[in-house]
ROSE-263164 format. One record per residue: residue in one letter; chain; x, y, z of N, C-alpha, C in turn. Coordinates in pm, whole numbers, m for minus. Layout:
<sites>
(site 'a'; 'A'; (X; Y; Z); (X; Y; Z); (X; Y; Z))
...
</sites>
This chain:
<sites>
(site 'm'; 'A'; (m4420; 4333; 743); (m4308; 4247; 782); (m4355; 4119; 846))
(site 'm'; 'A'; (m4460; 4133; 930); (m4515; 4016; 999); (m4579; 3921; 899))
(site 'k'; 'A'; (m4648; 3981; 796); (m4710; 3896; 694); (m4604; 3821; 615))
(site 'c'; 'A'; (m4494; 3886; 585); (m4384; 3820; 511); (m4328; 3704; 591))
(site 'a'; 'A'; (m4315; 3721; 722); (m4262; 3614; 807); (m4354; 3494; 806))
(site 'y'; 'A'; (m4486; 3519; 819); (m4581; 3408; 815); (m4582; 3341; 679))
(site 'f'; 'A'; (m4569; 3417; 573); (m4572; 3360; 438); (m4450; 3270; 415))
(site 's'; 'A'; (m4333; 3313; 461); (m4212; 3231; 444); (m4222; 3102; 524))
(site 'h'; 'A'; (m4281; 3107; 644); (m4298; 2986; 723); (m4398; 2892; 658))
(site 'l'; 'A'; (m4499; 2948; 594); (m4598; 2865; 526); (m4536; 2790; 410))
(site 'l'; 'A'; (m4450; 2858; 333); (m4380; 2791; 222); (m4289; 2680; 274))
(site 'c'; 'A'; (m4220; 2707; 382); (m4131; 2606; 442); (m4211; 2484; 486))
(site 'l'; 'A'; (m4326; 2509; 545); (m4410; 2400; 593); (m4462; 2315; 479))
(site 'm'; 'A'; (m4501; 2382; 367); (m4550; 2308; 249); (m4440; 2219; 192))
(site 'w'; 'A'; (m4314; 2268; 191); (m4203; 2186; 139); (m4179; 2065; 228))
(site 'l'; 'A'; (m4186; 2085; 360); (m4164; 1974; 452); (m4269; 1867; 437))
(site 'l'; 'A'; (m4394; 1909; 415); (m4503; 1812; 399); (m4488; 1732; 270))
(site 's'; 'A'; (m4425; 1792; 169); (m4409; 1722; 41); (m4289; 1630; 40))
(site 'h'; 'A'; (m4197; 1642; 139); (m4077; 1557; 142); (m4112; 1419; 195))
(site 'p'; 'A'; (m4058; 1310; 129); (m4099; 1173; 168); (m4060; 1134; 308))
(site 'f'; 'A'; (m3953; 1193; 364); (m3907; 1152; 497); (m3925; 1264; 599))
(site 'a'; 'A'; (m4007; 1359; 568); (m4019; 1472; 660); (m4164; 1500; 694))
(site 't'; 'A'; (m4239; 1397; 726); (m4376; 1415; 772); (m4371; 1482; 909))
(site 'v'; 'A'; (m4439; 1591; 922); (m4432; 1665; 1048); (m4562; 1650; 1124))
(site 'a'; 'A'; (m4551; 1641; 1251); (m4670; 1637; 1338); (m4676; 1770; 1410))
(site 'l'; 'A'; (m4766; 1856; 1363); (m4776; 1989; 1420); (m4883; 1990; 1529))
(site 'r'; 'A'; (m4845; 2033; 1642); (m4940; 2049; 1751); (m4916; 2187; 1812))
(site 't'; 'A'; (m5009; 2230; 1890); (m4991; 2362; 1953); (m4868; 2364; 2042))
(site 's'; 'A'; (m4835; 2247; 2099); (m4718; 2240; 2186); (m4590; 2237; 2105))
(site 'c'; 'A'; (m4603; 2216; 1972); (m4487; 2208; 1886); (m4454; 2342; 1824))
(site 'l'; 'A'; (m4516; 2447; 1868); (m4491; 2580; 1813); (m4409; 2661; 1911))
(site 'd'; 'A'; (m4294; 2705; 1864); (m4206; 2785; 1948); (m4229; 2933; 1917))
(site 'v'; 'A'; (m4222; 3013; 2018); (m4239; 3157; 2001); (m4103; 3222; 2004))
(site 'g'; 'A'; (m4076; 3303; 1900); (m3948; 3370; 1893); (m3968; 3519; 1874))
(site 'k'; 'A'; (m3858; 3594; 1887); (m3864; 3738; 1870); (m3759; 3782; 1771))
(site 'h'; 'A'; (m3798; 3875; 1683); (m3704; 3928; 1586); (m3736; 4075; 1562))
(site 'k'; 'A'; (m3654; 4164; 1608); (m3673; 4308; 1592); (m3810; 4355; 1643))
(site 'g'; 'A'; (m3850; 4306; 1760); (m3973; 4352; 1822); (m4097; 4279; 1780))
(site 'y'; 'A'; (m4086; 4187; 1682); (m4205; 4114; 1636); (m4204; 3973; 1695))
(site 'q'; 'A'; (m4320; 3925; 1724); (m4335; 3788; 1768); (m4381; 3702; 1651))
(site 'f'; 'A'; (m4324; 3583; 1639); (m4367; 3492; 1532); (m4359; 3349; 1583))
(site 'l'; 'A'; (m4431; 3262; 1519); (m4437; 3121; 1557); (m4347; 3040; 1465))
(site 't'; 'A'; (m4262; 2956; 1524); (m4173; 2869; 1447); (m4214; 2725; 1465))
(site 'p'; 'A'; (m4250; 2652; 1358); (m4291; 2512; 1373); (m4172; 2424; 1409))
(site 'r'; 'A'; (m4190; 2334; 1505); (m4086; 2237; 1540); (m4111; 2110; 1459))
(site 'v'; 'A'; (m4012; 2067; 1383); (m4027; 1952; 1295); (m4001; 1824; 1372))
(site 'e'; 'A'; (m4092; 1729; 1364); (m4075; 1599; 1429); (m4105; 1490; 1328))
(site 'f'; 'A'; (m4016; 1393; 1317); (m4040; 1278; 1231); (m4135; 1183; 1302))
(site 's'; 'A'; (m4235; 1135; 1230); (m4324; 1035; 1287); (m4248; 904; 1302))
(site 'p'; 'A'; (m4282; 818; 1398); (m4210; 691; 1418); (m4203; 607; 1291))
(site 'k'; 'A'; (m4310; 605; 1212); (m4314; 524; 1090); (m4213; 574; 989))
(site 'k'; 'A'; (m4209; 707; 968); (m4117; 764; 872); (m3973; 755; 921))
(site 'r'; 'A'; (m3955; 765; 1055); (m3821; 752; 1110); (m3766; 613; 1085))
(site 'a'; 'A'; (m3848; 511; 1103); (m3807; 372; 1078); (m3776; 351; 931))
(site 's'; 'A'; (m3858; 413; 843); (m3835; 401; 699); (m3703; 464; 659))
(site 'a'; 'A'; (m3676; 581; 715); (m3550; 649; 685); (m3431; 569; 735))
(site 'k'; 'A'; (m3443; 510; 853); (m3335; 428; 909); (m3307; 308; 821))
(site 'k'; 'A'; (m3414; 242; 773); (m3399; 126; 685); (m3330; 166; 555))
(site 'y'; 'A'; (m3368; 283; 502); (m3308; 332; 378); (m3158; 357; 397))
(site 'n'; 'A'; (m3121; 421; 508); (m2981; 450; 535); (m2900; 323; 555))
(site 'q'; 'A'; (m2960; 223; 621); (m2891; 95; 639); (m2866; 29; 505))
(site 'g'; 'A'; (m2963; 39; 414); (m2945; m17; 280); (m2831; 50; 206))
(site 'm'; 'A'; (m2824; 183; 218); (m2715; 257; 155); (m2582; 216; 215))
(site 'g'; 'A'; (m2580; 193; 349); (m2457; 150; 415); (m2409; 16; 364))
(site 'k'; 'A'; (m2503; m76; 339); (m2465; m208; 288); (m2403; m196; 150))
(site 'n'; 'A'; (m2459; m109; 65); (m2404; m91; m69); (m2263; m34; m63))
(site 'i'; 'A'; (m2241; 61; 27); (m2108; 120; 42); (m2009; 15; 91))
(site 'n'; 'A'; (m2051; m68; 188); (m1963; m172; 240); (m1924; m271; 131))
(site 'k'; 'A'; (m2021; m303; 42); (m1991; m394; m69); (m1884; m334; m160))
(site 'k'; 'A'; (m1898; m204; m188); (m1801; m138; m275); (m1663; m134; m210))
(site 'l'; 'A'; (m1660; m105; m79); (m1532; m103; m8); (m1467; m240; m8))
(site 's'; 'A'; (m1547; m346; 10); (m1495; m482; 8); (m1436; m514; m129))
(site 'a'; 'A'; (m1503; m468; m234); (m1454; m493; m370); (m1321; m424; m392))
(site 'v'; 'A'; (m1307; m301; m340); (m1182; m228; m354); (m1070; m299; m279))
(site 'e'; 'A'; (m1101; m348; m156); (m1001; m419; m76); (m956; m547; m145))
(site 'e'; 'A'; (m1050; m618; m210); (m1015; m740; m282); (m922; m707; m398))
(site 'n'; 'A'; (m950; m598; m470); (m864; m559; m581); (m726; m520; m532))
(site 'e'; 'A'; (m720; m452; m415); (m591; m413; m360); (m511; m537; m320))
(site 'n'; 'A'; (m578; m637; m264); (m509; m758; m223); (m454; m835; m342))
(site 'k'; 'A'; (m516; m817; m459); (m469; m885; m578); (m339; m824; m629))
(site 'q'; 'A'; (m310; m699; m592); (m186; m636; m632); (m71; m700; m554))
(site 'i'; 'A'; (31; m741; m626); (142; m813; m563); (242; m712; m510))
(site 'd'; 'A'; (271; m718; m381); (371; m633; m322); (445; m709; m213))
(site 'g'; 'A'; (569; m664; m186); (654; m734; m92); (600; m739; 49))
(site 'k'; 'A'; (538; m631; 95); (486; m628; 232); (377; m732; 251))
(site 'h'; 'A'; (284; m742; 156); (175; m839; 168); (230; m981; 165))
(site 'i'; 'A'; (321; m1008; 73); (380; m1142; 65); (454; m1175; 193))
(site 's'; 'A'; (526; m1076; 248); (602; m1100; 370); (511; m1129; 489))
(site 's'; 'A'; (393; m1067; 492); (303; m1086; 605); (229; m1219; 599))
(site 'v'; 'A'; (195; m1265; 477); (119; m1390; 465); (204; m1504; 412))
(site 'm'; 'A'; (322; m1470; 356); (413; m1569; 296); (337; m1664; 203))
(site 's'; 'A'; (267; m1605; 108); (192; m1682; 10); (222; m1630; m129))
(site 'y'; 'A'; (263; m1720; m218); (289; m1682; m356); (280; m1806; m443))
(site 'd'; 'A'; (269; m1785; m573); (256; m1895; m667); (395; m1950; m700))
(site 'a'; 'A'; (427; m2067; m648); (560; m2126; m668); (586; m2158; m814))
(site 'g'; 'A'; (481; m2175; m893); (498; m2208; m1034); (557; m2095; m1115))
(site 'd'; 'A'; (546; m1972; m1066); (595; m1856; m1140); (729; m1805; m1086))
(site 't'; 'A'; (794; m1879; m999); (917; m1831; m936); (1040; m1866; m1019))
(site 'i'; 'A'; (1148; m1792; m993); (1278; m1820; m1055); (1368; m1876; m945))
(site 'n'; 'A'; (1413; m1998; m961); (1490; m2063; m854); (1637; m2022; m859))
(site 'i'; 'A'; (1713; m2074; m763); (1852; m2034; m746); (1938; m2069; m867))
(site 'e'; 'A'; (1912; m2184; m929); (1990; m2225; m1045); (1967; m2130; m1163))
(site 'e'; 'A'; (1844; m2086; m1178); (1814; m1990; m1285); (1873; m1853; m1255))
(site 'i'; 'A'; (1877; m1817; m1127); (1938; m1690; m1088); (2086; m1689; m1124))
(site 'k'; 'A'; (2151; m1803; m1109); (2295; m1812; m1140); (2324; m1790; m1287))
(site 't'; 'A'; (2226; m1811; m1372); (2247; m1784; m1515); (2239; m1634; m1546))
(site 'v'; 'A'; (2190; m1556; m1450); (2177; m1411; m1470); (2285; m1336; m1393))
(site 'l'; 'A'; (2306; m1373; m1266); (2404; m1305; m1182); (2536; m1383; m1179))
(site 'p'; 'A'; (2650; m1312; m1172); (2779; m1380; m1162); (2816; m1418; m1019))
(site 'h'; 'A'; (2740; m1371; m920); (2771; m1396; m780); (2755; m1544; m747))
(site 'r'; 'A'; (2836; m1590; m653); (2829; m1729; m606); (2845; m1732; m454))
(site 'y'; 'A'; (2816; m1847; m396); (2827; m1865; m251); (2969; m1828; m207))
(site 'p'; 'A'; (2983; m1757; m97); (2880; m1717; 1); (2822; m1577; m25))
(site 'f'; 'A'; (2843; m1523; m145); (2801; m1386; m168); (2677; m1373; m255))
(site 'l'; 'A'; (2617; m1483; m293); (2490; m1477; m366); (2378; m1466; m262))
(site 'l'; 'A'; (2311; m1352; m259); (2218; m1322; m150); (2071; m1318; m193))
(site 'v'; 'A'; (2040; m1376; m306); (1901; m1389; m351); (1874; m1537; m375))
(site 'd'; 'A'; (1783; m1594; m298); (1753; m1737; m310); (1646; m1767; m414))
(site 'r'; 'A'; (1552; m1675; m430); (1440; m1700; m521); (1376; m1568; m563))
(site 'v'; 'A'; (1334; m1562; m687); (1255; m1448; m737); (1112; m1496; m754))
(site 'i'; 'A'; (1018; m1427; m690); (880; m1474; m691); (786; m1389; m777))
(site 'h'; 'A'; (837; m1273; m822); (752; m1189; m908); (840; m1092; m987))
(site 'v'; 'A'; (812; m1081; m1117); (886; m987; m1201); (789; m915; m1294))
(site 'e'; 'A'; (801; m783; m1299); (734; m703; m1401); (846; m633; m1477))
(site 'r'; 'A'; (868; m675; m1600); (984; m629; m1676); (991; m477; m1681))
(site 'n'; 'A'; (1111; m426; m1648); (1139; m281; m1648); (1055; m204; m1546))
(site 'k'; 'A'; (993; m274; m1451); (910; m206; m1351); (944; m248; m1208))
(site 'k'; 'A'; (924; m377; m1177); (934; m421; m1038); (976; m567; m1030))
(site 'i'; 'A'; (1043; m600; m920); (1083; m738; m894); (1074; m765; m744))
(site 'i'; 'A'; (1034; m885; m707); (1026; m926; m566); (1103; m1056; m550))
(site 'g'; 'A'; (1190; m1060; m451); (1271; m1179; m427); (1282; m1211; m279))
(site 'i'; 'A'; (1339; m1328; m250); (1347; m1378; m112); (1490; m1419; m80))
(site 'k'; 'A'; (1531; m1387; 41); (1656; m1438; 98); (1623; m1506; 230))
(site 'q'; 'A'; (1645; m1636; 238); (1625; m1710; 362); (1752; m1694; 446))
(site 'v'; 'A'; (1739; m1625; 557); (1856; m1596; 641); (1879; m1714; 734))
(site 's'; 'A'; (1975; m1797; 698); (2004; m1918; 775); (2095; m1887; 894))
(site 'a'; 'A'; (2082; m1967; 998); (2170; m1952; 1114); (2312; m1992; 1081))
(site 'n'; 'A'; (2332; m2062; 968); (2464; m2109; 926); (2537; m2010; 835))
(site 'e'; 'A'; (2482; m1891; 816); (2550; m1792; 732); (2687; m1760; 790))
(site 'q'; 'A'; (2787; m1750; 702); (2923; m1728; 749); (2940; m1596; 824))
(site 'f'; 'A'; (2867; m1493; 781); (2888; m1362; 844); (2842; m1359; 989))
(site 'f'; 'A'; (2759; m1455; 1032); (2716; m1459; 1171); (2830; m1498; 1265))
(site 'n'; 'A'; (2936; m1559; 1211); (3050; m1597; 1296); (3116; m1475; 1360))
(site 'g'; 'A'; (3115; m1363; 1287); (3179; m1244; 1342); (3083; m1128; 1367))
(site 'h'; 'A'; (2956; m1142; 1326); (2861; m1030; 1336); (2728; m1077; 1394))
(site 'f'; 'A'; (2713; m1093; 1519); (2814; m1087; 1624); (2811; m1221; 1693))
(site 'p'; 'A'; (2921; m1269; 1750); (2922; m1401; 1813); (2819; m1415; 1925))
(site 'a'; 'A'; (2799; m1309; 2005); (2706; m1316; 2116); (2563; m1282; 2075))
(site 'k'; 'A'; (2546; m1209; 1966); (2412; m1169; 1920); (2415; m1158; 1768))
(site 'a'; 'A'; (2372; m1264; 1701); (2380; m1270; 1555); (2280; m1174; 1490))
(site 'i'; 'A'; (2332; m1085; 1404); (2251; m990; 1328); (2306; m984; 1186))
(site 'm'; 'A'; (2220; m989; 1087); (2265; m978; 949); (2317; m836; 925))
(site 'p'; 'A'; (2441; m822; 876); (2496; m689; 853); (2408; m606; 760))
(site 'g'; 'A'; (2390; m479; 796); (2305; m392; 716); (2355; m375; 574))
(site 'v'; 'A'; (2488; m370; 556); (2543; m352; 421); (2511; m472; 333))
(site 'l'; 'A'; (2500; m591; 394); (2466; m710; 316); (2317; m709; 279))
(site 'q'; 'A'; (2235; m648; 362); (2094; m632; 325); (2082; m542; 202))
(site 'v'; 'A'; (2161; m434; 200); (2162; m345; 84); (2217; m419; m38))
(site 'e'; 'A'; (2321; m500; m17); (2377; m579; m127); (2275; m676; m184))
(site 'a'; 'A'; (2195; m737; m96); (2090; m829; m143); (1989; m755; m231))
(site 'l'; 'A'; (1950; m634; m189); (1860; m552; m271); (1925; m517; m404))
(site 'a'; 'A'; (2055; m486; m400); (2127; m451; m522); (2132; m569; m619))
(site 'q'; 'A'; (2156; m689; m567); (2158; m808; m653); (2021; m831; m717))
(site 'l'; 'A'; (1916; m810; m638); (1781; m824; m693); (1756; m719; m801))
(site 'g'; 'A'; (1807; m597; m777); (1795; m492; m878); (1872; m526; m1004))
(site 'g'; 'A'; (1988; m593; m987); (2064; m636; m1104); (1987; m736; m1189))
(site 'i'; 'A'; (1914; m826; m1123); (1830; m922; m1196); (1723; m848; m1275))
(site 'l'; 'A'; (1662; m744; m1212); (1559; m667; m1282); (1617; m599; m1406))
(site 'c'; 'A'; (1737; m543; m1393); (1800; m477; m1508); (1833; m576; m1618))
(site 'l'; 'A'; (1858; m701; m1580); (1898; m802; m1678); (1781; m889; m1723))
(site 't'; 'A'; (1658; m851; m1690); (1544; m927; m1741); (1525; m904; m1890))
(site 'd'; 'A'; (1585; m796; m1942); (1581; m773; m2086); (1670; m874; m2157))
(site 'e'; 'A'; (1614; m947; m2252); (1687; m1054; m2320); (1810; m1001; m2394))
(site 'e'; 'A'; (1800; m880; m2449); (1913; m823; m2523); (2032; m801; m2432))
(site 'n'; 'A'; (2007; m752; m2310); (2117; m732; m2215); (2181; m864; m2177))
(site 'r'; 'A'; (2101; m969; m2162); (2157; m1099; m2126); (2239; m1157; m2240))
(site 'r'; 'A'; (2193; m1139; m2363); (2265; m1194; m2479); (2402; m1129; m2492))
(site 'r'; 'A'; (2411; m1003; m2457); (2539; m932; m2467); (2631; m962; m2350))
(site 'd'; 'A'; (2585; m1045; m2259); (2665; m1081; m2141); (2703; m956; m2062))
(site 'n'; 'A'; (2606; m865; m2049); (2631; m740; m1977); (2632; m763; m1826))
(site 'l'; 'A'; (2692; m669; m1757); (2697; m674; m1612); (2667; m535; m1557))
(site 'f'; 'A'; (2569; m526; m1469); (2537; m398; m1405); (2611; m390; m1272))
(site 'l'; 'A'; (2694; m287; m1258); (2771; m269; m1136); (2700; m171; m1043))
(site 'f'; 'A'; (2711; m196; m914); (2652; m110; m812); (2735; 18; m805))
(site 'a'; 'A'; (2675; 132; m845); (2752; 256; m857); (2722; 358; m747))
(site 'g'; 'A'; (2611; 344; m678); (2580; 442; m574); (2452; 409; m501))
(site 'v'; 'A'; (2439; 465; m381); (2320; 443; m300); (2292; 568; m217))
(site 'd'; 'A'; (2165; 604; m207); (2125; 722; m130); (1999; 692; m50))
(site 'g'; 'A'; (1987; 759; 64); (1866; 749; 145); (1843; 611; 203))
(site 'v'; 'A'; (1946; 556; 269); (1935; 422; 329); (1888; 436; 474))
(site 'r'; 'A'; (1785; 358; 509); (1733; 359; 646); (1705; 216; 691))
(site 'w'; 'A'; (1769; 176; 802); (1742; 45; 861); (1641; 64; 973))
(site 'k'; 'A'; (1537; m16; 972); (1428; m1; 1069); (1434; m104; 1181))
(site 'k'; 'A'; (1468; m230; 1145); (1472; m339; 1244); (1585; m434; 1208))
(site 'p'; 'A'; (1642; m504; 1308); (1748; m601; 1278); (1693; m725; 1210))
(site 'v'; 'A'; (1774; m784; 1124); (1739; m910; 1058); (1817; m1021; 1128))
(site 'l'; 'A'; (1746; m1121; 1177); (1804; m1224; 1263); (1806; m1360; 1195))
(site 'p'; 'A'; (1885; m1454; 1249); (1885; m1590; 1194); (1745; m1650; 1193))
(site 'g'; 'A'; (1708; m1715; 1084); (1576; m1775; 1071); (1473; m1685; 1004))
(site 'd'; 'A'; (1508; m1556; 986); (1415; m1464; 920); (1407; m1490; 770))
(site 't'; 'A'; (1291; m1461; 714); (1274; m1463; 569); (1270; m1319; 522))
(site 'l'; 'A'; (1372; m1279; 450); (1384; m1142; 402); (1316; m1132; 265))
(site 'v'; 'A'; (1203; m1061; 262); (1131; m1039; 136); (1170; m902; 83))
(site 'm'; 'A'; (1228; m901; m37); (1281; m776; m94); (1200; m734; m216))
(site 'e'; 'A'; (1181; m605; m229); (1107; m549; m343); (1185; m432; m401))
(site 'v'; 'A'; (1211; m437; m531); (1286; m331; m599); (1204; m279; m716))
(site 'e'; 'A'; (1197; m147; m728); (1125; m83; m838); (1221; 3; m919))
(site 'q'; 'A'; (1200; 1; m1050); (1284; 82; m1138); (1233; 225; m1143))
(site 'i'; 'A'; (1323; 321; m1120); (1289; 463; m1129); (1311; 511; m1271))
(site 's'; 'A'; (1428; 481; m1325); (1460; 521; m1462); (1571; 433; m1517))
(site 'f'; 'A'; (1579; 426; m1650); (1686; 351; m1716); (1717; 419; m1848))
(site 'k'; 'A'; (1843; 457; m1864); (1888; 523; m1987); (1984; 429; m2060))
(site 'p'; 'A'; (1933; 354; m2159); (2016; 255; m2228); (2139; 315; m2294))
(site 't'; 'A'; (2127; 436; m2349); (2241; 496; m2418); (2357; 525; m2323))
(site 'l'; 'A'; (2323; 562; m2200); (2426; 589; m2100); (2461; 465; m2018))
(site 'g'; 'A'; (2372; 366; m2022); (2394; 246; m1943); (2379; 271; m1794))
(site 'v'; 'A'; (2288; 361; m1757); (2267; 396; m1616); (2123; 368; m1577))
(site 'a'; 'A'; (2106; 297; m1467); (1972; 266; m1416); (1961; 315; m1272))
(site 'k'; 'A'; (1844; 366; m1238); (1817; 409; m1100); (1696; 331; m1048))
(site 'l'; 'A'; (1711; 278; m927); (1606; 197; m866); (1589; 235; m719))
(site 'r'; 'A'; (1478; 193; m661); (1456; 208; m517); (1411; 73; m462))
(site 'g'; 'A'; (1434; 51; m333); (1401; m80; m279); (1355; m77; m134))
(site 'c'; 'A'; (1294; m187; m95); (1243; m203; 41); (1257; m350; 78))
(site 'a'; 'A'; (1282; m379; 205); (1290; m517; 252); (1200; m533; 373))
(site 'y'; 'A'; (1138; m651; 382); (1040; m678; 488); (1071; m811; 558))
(site 'v'; 'A'; (1034; m817; 685); (1034; m942; 761); (903; m948; 837))
(site 'g'; 'A'; (823; m1050; 809); (694; m1064; 878); (600; m948; 857))
(site 'g'; 'A'; (605; m885; 740); (517; m773; 710); (566; m639; 762))
(site 'h'; 'A'; (681; m637; 830); (737; m512; 884); (857; m468; 801))
(site 'v'; 'A'; (867; m339; 778); (980; m284; 702); (1106; m293; 786))
(site 'v'; 'A'; (1211; m351; 729); (1340; m358; 798); (1445; m270; 730))
(site 'l'; 'A'; (1421; m239; 603); (1518; m160; 527); (1448; m83; 417))
(site 'k'; 'A'; (1487; 44; 401); (1438; 126; 291); (1556; 192; 222))
(site 'v'; 'A'; (1557; 188; 89); (1661; 255; 11); (1591; 346; m89))
(site 'a'; 'A'; (1617; 476; m77); (1548; 572; m163); (1595; 564; m307))
(site 'e'; 'A'; (1725; 537; m326); (1776; 532; m464); (1904; 450; m473))
(site 'm'; 'A'; (1908; 361; m570); (2029; 284; m602); (2065; 313; m747))
(site 't'; 'A'; (2192; 335; m772); (2239; 363; m908); (2322; 246; m959))
(site 'f'; 'A'; (2291; 203; m1080); (2364; 93; m1144); (2425; 144; m1275))
(site 'a'; 'A'; (2548; 102; m1300); (2616; 139; m1424); (2648; 13; m1503))
(site 'l'; 'A'; (2618; 17; m1631); (2641; m98; m1718); (2788; m108; m1752))
(site 'a'; 'A'; (2850; m223; m1719); (2990; m247; m1751); (2999; m294; m1896))
(site 'r'; 'A'; (3062; m214; m1979); (3069; m248; m2123); (3201; m317; m2154))
</sites>
């Protein structure tokens, strides 16, 4: 049994000596004495030499730099993805690709004071749309909601999301040619997180969940942001095509 113990330690020691970062300095003081079932045996204490320790540290630092580069590349790709929260936090978008208020009027039948989408800044047909509502201090609803503390009514925030969703449903040229109108048929899972105040820029994002052309029913979800913070979440909005 004692011979087997020494033989196993010898094999372990040979492996350590062959490893590039595991040069061991064995000294008599580096041998620990242990006991196992009445037998005494010597256990080598492994110590990295200063030179090999520095080499290993340099190697690990190099690996860390490579990982950081990959993480930076992933973050850059994520930043390239267009989403309402990012736009709301930095307020940066390509004005050349936007749909202005006059063009919105050719799609939606709403007019002042009930047209609540000022600009569309991003559209992915049948997928996603991002729009903006500049909440002016001169909005009529602030006269009564509330005179002492102006807050944009929550139902109008939902209506603004619904109008943006209507634009998404009508991005299909065939629907526009038929002069179709999508009516707001239902809403579920509405949560208001923060009040929307005069001077705020409401950045809205709506995504299509499903659309059944034969039934004329579309389901969407939406979110609204101010300064990068969520102010409104809607789990599901239902639209019905008025034939």
